[in-house]
N, C-alpha and C positions, 0 to 999 in steps of 0.2 A: 424524499431521498436527498434533497439538497443539503449538503453539508459544506461548510467553508473550509478550504485548505489554508493553512497558515501561510502568510506571505513569506517569501524567501528572497535572498539577494541573488541567487543563481550565479554566484561567482565560481569560476573554474578552480578546482582543487581547493575548496574552502574546507579546512579541517577544524575550524574553531569550535564547533558544537559537539562533535562525536569522536574526534581524533582520527577519522577517516574522511575521505572526500565526500561531501554532502551531495545527495541526489538533486539535480536541477529539475525544477518542475515548471511547465508552461501549460497554459489553458487556452483553449479556443472555444468560443460559444457556437451553438448550433446556428446554421444559416440555411434557410429554405429546407431542402431535402437532406443536407449534410448534417450528420450528428455532431454533437459536441465532443471534444476530446481533450485528454490530458496527454502531454508528451513528457516522458521521464527520460532524462539524459544522465549518463554516468558522470560522476564528479571529476573523474581523472582522464576521460577519453571521450570520443564521440559516439559511443554505443547508445542506442535509444530504444524505447519501448513506447508504443502508442496504445492508449486505452480510450476507445470510442464508447460513448454511453448514451442511452436513451431511457425512457421510463420502463421499458420492458426487458432490457438486457444490456449486456456488456460485450465488447469485443476487445480482448486483451492479447496483444501480440499476434493478431490474425485469427484467434480462436473465439468463436461466438458461443454465448451461453446465456441462460437466464441469470438474473441477479441472485436468485436463491441457489442456483447451482454453483456460481462463483463463491458465494458466501460459505457454502458447505465445504468447499475445497480450501479457501484461503483463511478462514477464521482460525482454525487450529494452528496455523503457522504464526498468526499474529499474537497468540497468547503465550509465546515463548518469553521467559523472563531470564534475567541474568542474576546469578547468585555467586558473588565473587568472580572468579574467572570462568565458571561453568554456566552453560545455558540449561534451564530447566523448563519443564512443561508447567505453565502457570494457569491452566484452564480452571475456571471456577469450579467445575465438577471435582477436580482433583483435590482442591482445597476443602470442599465440603466433605469428601470421604475421609480425609485426614482428621478433621474436626470431629467426625462421628466416631472414629476409633478411640479417641481420648476419653 
C-alpha cells in the first residue's frame, strides 16, 4: 500500500499549478501505538482534514472504515475528467462501453 506522495512546497495561497490555491500536505510517521497520518490543509485558509492510516484501515475526518470500503466510495470521484469547461465521468468502464458501441 506504500505509495509516495509528490513533494510540495506547501506555500500559502500557491496558485501556480492549478489556478486555485493548492492543498498543503503534511505527513507524520507512525510512532509506537499512534498510527501514521496525512494532514491536508486548505490552500487559502486554515481548514484541515486528517487522514490516519494503518495496514487494515483508514480514518478520514473522524470516520473509520476499511481500505476497500473507502476505495469503493472514493474511486468513482477520482475518475472525473475535464473536457473543456465541463467535468465528465472518465471511468474506464464508461470508455469501454463507448468503444463497444462503435
